[in-house]
C-alpha positions in Angstrom: 76.9 18.8 101.2 76.6 17.3 97.7 72.9 16.7 98.2 72.4 20.3 99.3 74.3 21.7 96.3 72.2 19.6 93.9 69.0 20.8 95.5 70.0 24.5 95.2 71.0 24.0 91.5 67.7 22.3 90.8 65.8 25.3 92.3 67.9 27.8 90.4 67.2 25.9 87.1 63.4 26.0 87.9 63.5 29.7 88.6 65.5 30.3 85.4 62.8 28.6 83.4 60.1 30.9 84.8 59.2 34.2 83.2 58.3 37.4 85.0 54.7 36.7 84.0 54.9 33.5 86.0 56.0 35.3 89.1 53.3 38.0 89.3 50.6 36.8 87.1 51.4 39.1 84.1 51.5 42.3 86.2 55.2 43.1 85.7 57.3 44.0 82.7 60.6 42.6 81.7 62.5 45.2 83.9 60.5 44.1 86.9 59.6 47.6 88.2 57.1 48.8 85.7 56.6 52.4 84.7 56.1 55.1 87.4 52.8 56.9 87.4 54.4 60.3 87.1 51.4 62.4 86.2 47.9 62.0 87.6 45.3 64.6 86.8 41.6 64.6 87.8 38.4 66.6 87.0 34.8 66.4 87.9 32.4 64.6 85.6 28.9 65.6 84.5 27.2 64.3 87.7 29.6 66.2 89.9 29.9 69.4 87.9 29.0 71.5 91.0 32.1 70.2 92.8 35.7 71.2 92.4 39.1 70.2 93.8 41.1 72.3 96.3 44.7 72.1 97.3 45.5 69.1 99.6 42.2 67.3 98.9 43.1 63.6 99.4 42.0 60.7 97.1 42.7 57.0 97.3 44.3 55.5 94.2 44.7 51.8 93.4 45.2 49.5 90.4 42.9 46.7 89.4 45.4 43.9 90.2 46.8 43.0 93.6 50.0 44.8 94.2 51.2 45.9 97.6 52.9 49.0 96.1 49.7 50.2 94.4 46.8 49.6 96.7 45.0 52.5 98.5 47.7 55.0 97.8 47.1 58.5 99.2 47.3 61.2 96.6 47.1 65.0 97.3 45.8 67.7 95.1 48.2 70.5 94.1 47.5 74.2 94.1 46.3 74.0 90.5 43.2 72.1 91.7 43.7 69.3 89.1 47.1 67.6 89.6 47.6 64.9 92.2 50.8 63.3 93.5 51.6 60.6 96.0 51.5 62.0 99.6 54.6 59.9 100.5 56.5 60.9 97.4 56.7 57.2 96.3 54.9 56.7 93.0 52.7 53.9 91.9 54.3 51.6 89.3 52.2 50.4 86.5 53.3 46.8 85.9 50.8 45.5 83.4 47.4 45.9 81.7 45.0 47.3 84.3 42.5 50.0 85.3 43.5 52.8 87.7 40.7 53.4 90.2 40.3 56.2 92.7 37.8 57.5 95.2 37.2 60.5 97.5 37.4 61.0 100.4 40.4 58.9 101.3 40.0 56.4 104.1 42.4 54.0 105.9 46.1 54.0 105.6 48.4 54.6 102.6 49.4 51.3 100.9 47.1 49.2 103.2 44.0 47.7 101.7 41.0 49.3 103.6 37.6 47.9 104.6 35.6 50.5 102.6 32.0 50.5 103.8 29.2 52.9 102.9 26.3 53.3 105.3 23.3 55.4 104.5 21.0 54.5 107.3 21.8 57.7 109.2 20.6 60.3 106.7 21.9 63.2 108.9 25.5 62.1 108.1 25.9 61.3 104.4 29.2 61.5 102.6 29.0 62.6 99.0 31.3 59.9 97.7 33.1 60.3 94.3 34.5 57.5 92.2 36.7 57.4 89.1 38.1 54.7 86.9 40.6 54.9 83.9 40.6 51.6 81.9 43.2 50.4 79.4 46.3 51.5 81.4 49.5 49.7 80.7 53.3 50.1 80.8 53.2 52.0 77.5 50.7 54.7 78.6 50.8 54.4 82.4 53.1 57.3 83.0 50.3 59.8 82.7 46.7 59.0 83.8 43.6 61.3 83.8 40.6 60.5 86.0 37.0 61.8 85.8 35.1 61.6 89.1 31.4 61.0 89.3 28.9 60.8 92.2 28.2 57.4 93.7 24.9 57.7 95.7 21.4 57.8 94.2 18.6 60.0 95.3 15.1 58.7 96.4 12.4 61.3 96.7 8.8 60.7 97.9 6.1 63.3 97.4 3.2 62.8 99.8 -0.3 64.1 99.0 -2.0 64.2 102.4 -5.1 66.4 102.2 -7.1 64.2 104.5 -4.6 63.7 107.2 -1.3 65.1 108.7 1.7 62.8 108.4 4.1 63.1 111.4 6.3 60.0 111.0 7.5 57.6 108.3 9.4 54.3 108.0 11.1 53.0 104.8 11.8 49.3 104.8 13.5 46.9 102.3 15.9 49.2 100.6 19.6 48.5 100.9 21.2 50.9 103.3 24.8 49.8 103.4 27.4 48.0 101.3 31.1 47.2 100.9 33.2 48.8 98.1 35.8 46.7 96.3 38.7 49.0 96.0 40.1 47.2 92.9 37.1 47.9 90.7 34.8 50.2 92.8 31.9 47.7 92.6 29.6 47.8 95.7 28.4 44.6 97.4 25.1 45.5 98.9 24.8 44.2 102.4 21.9 45.2 104.7 18.3 46.3 104.3 17.7 48.4 107.4 14.8 50.6 108.3 15.2 54.3 107.8 12.8 56.5 109.7 12.1 60.1 110.6 9.4 62.3 112.2 8.2 65.8 111.9 5.1 67.9 111.5 2.9 67.8 108.4 5.5 65.9 106.3 4.9 66.2 102.6 8.3 65.1 101.2 11.0 62.5 101.9 14.4 63.0 100.4 17.0 60.3 100.8 20.6 59.5 99.6 21.0 55.8 99.1 23.3 53.2 97.4 22.6 52.5 93.7 20.4 49.3 93.7 17.6 47.4 92.0 15.2 45.6 94.3 12.5 43.4 92.8 9.4 42.6 94.9 10.1 38.9 94.5 13.4 39.5 96.4 12.1 42.0 99.0 9.2 44.4 99.4 10.3 48.0 99.7 7.6 49.5 101.8 6.8 52.9 103.1 4.7 53.4 106.2 3.2 56.8 106.8 1.8 57.6 110.3 -0.9 60.2 110.4 -3.1 61.7 113.1 -6.1 59.6 111.9 -4.6 56.4 110.6 -1.5 54.6 109.3 -0.8 54.2 105.5 1.3 51.5 103.8 2.7 51.6 100.3 4.8 49.0 98.5 7.0 51.1 96.3 8.2 48.2 94.1 4.8 46.4 93.8 4.4 47.1 90.1 8.1 47.4 89.0 11.5 47.1 90.6 12.8 49.9 92.8 15.7 51.1 90.7 18.1 53.7 92.1 20.9 54.9 89.8 24.0 56.8 90.8 23.5 60.6 90.7 19.9 60.3 89.5 16.7 60.9 91.3 13.8 58.4 91.4 10.6 60.1 92.6 7.5 58.4 94.0 4.3 60.3 94.3 2.0 58.8 97.0 -1.6 59.8 97.6 -3.0 58.7 101.0 -6.5 59.5 99.9 -6.7 56.9 97.1 -3.7 54.8 98.0 -2.1 55.3 94.6 1.6 55.4 93.9 3.3 56.8 90.8 6.9 56.9 89.8 8.9 59.6 88.1 12.5 59.4 87.0 14.4 62.7 87.2 17.7 63.1 85.2 20.9 63.8 87.0 21.8 67.4 87.4 18.5 68.2 89.2 19.6 66.6 92.4 19.9 68.9 95.4 23.1 67.4 96.9 24.2 68.4 100.3 27.7 68.0 101.6 28.4 66.1 104.7 
């Protein structure tokens, strides 16, 4: 019995020497609970200015450190179309210096870390994802957070000059089509480069929503195959410079099957013709 008592006292002495920062890596204040995120407001940013919130829209909210009480929390929009509150009624507690991150639409389960994948291979079923991030949040200012949501996907457009032939099918290869979102910082780990294809009659334009990415030809050729009635045409889109796709911006390639030339045109955000899922 004496040995057990000594062991317990030794453990207690060790714990007493530890600070709150030792327990949770600095993500807790001296009171242990942190400050409740009592007010969360959100608006659309410049790249999503054509969008608006509606009552009961659901977003996923997390903090940038690992905390079971603050990961993938489901927040609902109020009738005022700008105020959000925890769906379960249990608030997030801000326990240290962090970023508050959010995304739309909500996936997974409240308070359970999701596997958040974005797949753009099927261009007939594209979700217009929105991300937001508020940096510099801490226990002194974490009671009220405001978020600005921006679009995630980029736009790739190809204009085809086909005066000498009629294009009825195309295949795009080498561009990243899917990735995994880190819900702590909203970064996207690009995963697969799958072919995207479609067919039609007298195709003169291709319009795609893809993940933001930069692909150098030394890494992978991004090629476009056009199938005409007379012959097949091949273009390497990143032959002269990297394929660069930026969130909410349009990168336009003009291809001419007569002379085999490809030109690139960057179109600012705001000109993108976004379509809802």
